[in-house]
N, C-alpha and C positions, 0 to 999 in steps of 0.2 A: 362360475362359482363352484366351489368344492365343499362337499358335505360327507360326514362320515356315516350318515344314515339318509335314506330317501327323504327329500324335503316334502313337507305337506303342501297340498295344493294352494293354501293361502300364500305360502312363501313363493311358490312358482308364479302365482298370479301377480303378486307385488313386483317380482323380478321382471315379468313381461311388461307391466305398465311403465317401469322405469326405462327398460330397454326400448320400448316403442317410440320414445321421444328422441332416440339418438340416431346418428348417421351410420351408415355402413362403415365397417372397419377396414375397408380396402377401396382403392381408386377404380378398379377395372369392372365396375358394376355393369352387368349384362353381357359379359364376355363369353358366357356358355352359349350364347346365341350365335357366336362368331367363332373366334379362335381363342383358346385359352392363352393368357398372357405368359410372357417369359418371367422366369424367376419363381414360378410356382410348381409344385408337384402335381401332376395330372393323373387322375384315375378315370378309367373308362371301363364300364362293365355292361355286358349285354346278356340277357337271358331269354331264350325262346319260351313263350307261354303257351303256345299252341297255334291253332289256326281258326280263322273265320270271324265273322262279326260278333257272334255270341261271346267268344273269348275277349275280343277287343272291348266290348261293352262292359264285361265283368271286370276286366283289368282297369278300365277307366274308373269304374265305381270304386274299386279297391284303393286306387291312387287318391280319389277324392276323400276317402275315409282314412287316409294315412296308413294303410295296412302295410306299407313297405317298412314301417317302423315297429311292427308287432314282433319283436325279436326276444323279448324277456329281459334283455340287458340294455335295451334302448327303447325309448318311446317318445312320441310327439305329444305336446300338451299345448292347448286343449286338443283332444282328438277330433274335435268337430270344427277345427279352424277352417273357414271357407278358403277355397283355392282361388284367391284373386290378389292382384297387385296391392301392396301396402299392408297386407296382414302379417302380424308378427306371431311366431311360434317358438315355444321352447322345445329343445331337444335334450332329453334327460338320458344320460348314459351311465353305466355302471362298470367299473374296472378296478382291479387291485383293492377290492373292498371299500371303494370310495364311490360317491356319486358326483357326477359333473353336470352342472346345469349350464346350458348354452342357448343363445338366442339368434334367430334368423328372421328375415323379412322377405316375403315373396316379392320378387321383382317383375316377373313376367309370366304370362300364361300362354301356352301353345294350344290352339284348337283348330286344326286344319283338316279339310276334306279334299280328296284328290285321289290320284293313283296310290299314294301312301297317306292314310288317314293318321293323324297325330294328335295326342292330347298329353299335356304335361305342364310343368311349371318349374321355375328355378327360384331358389332363394339364396340370399347372400348373408354373410355373417355381420352381426352387430358387435360392439365392443365387449359384451359379455360372453363371447364364444371363445373357446380355447384355441381355435384356429382362426385364420383369416382367409376368406375366399368365398367360393360359390359352388352350388351343386344344382344340376338339372335332372329332373326325373321325367321320363318320357315313355309313353306307350305308342308303338307304331304298328299299324296294320298295312301290310304291303299287299295290295289286291292282285298283283301280278302272280305271286306264288301262295297267296292267302295266309302267309305267316304273321304272327303277332309276336312282337318283342317288347321287353321291358329294358330301357337303356338309361344308365346313370352315367353322367359326365360331371366330374368335379375338379376343381383346382384349388389348392390350399397351401398354406404355410403356417408355421406356429405363430400364435399371437401373444404368448406369455412366456416368461423366462422359464418357469417350472416345466412347461410343455417342451421348450427347446431341449432341456436336460433329458427328458424322458421320451424324446421324439420317436425312437424305434418302436416303443410300445404303442404310440399313437398311430403310426403307420400300420402296424399289425391290426389295430382296431379298425382303421379305415378300410383296409382290404377285407377284413372279416365282415364289415357292414355291407360292402358291395356283394359279396357271395351270399350272405344271409338274407339280405333285402330281396335279391332275386328269387331265393327259395320261398320267402314269405309271400311274394306276389303270385308265385306258381301255386302255392297252397290256397291262396285267396281265390284264384281263378278256378281251380279244381273244386273247391268247396261250393262255389256259386254254381258250377255245372252240375254238381251232385244234388243240389237242393231242388225240390219240386217248385215249379213255376206257380 
């Protein structure tokens, strides 16, 4: 949905109720856990967040609180949406002096321990999203070298005629999101490390 000013929370809440009853807008649900499907544009961004268990736990906490969307021009609503399959979230974005309201549903959660600890989730687009596809957000702690990474894997294609016409601008926004989301997670982790326990 397109707005000339930021929609009120009541409007967003109504939108989420309507969207939560709908099916995904694409067939390849869950493909970020395997191989992204042909016919979609794939984006993959990795950001090193630091090293060690403390960084990993801080990054997991930030992801659970949707800090990867704390960008000023993009936000997740509601910001306390639980990270569990079936939850629907709105992604609100601003560009070209307009506000876009999009809807996604969490498909799966990753929570693995081992030589590489992983925590994350993937969500897929619903009909009220400007794109069609899926995005996975993952925190990885590789105990072999102690490194902690934030990893985004997404595949998408336009879902609306207006978006097809302005797709170069959408692609710039998608790439910007990848870069700035990594920076937001880095800030969240550094802020957690700086806070007294």
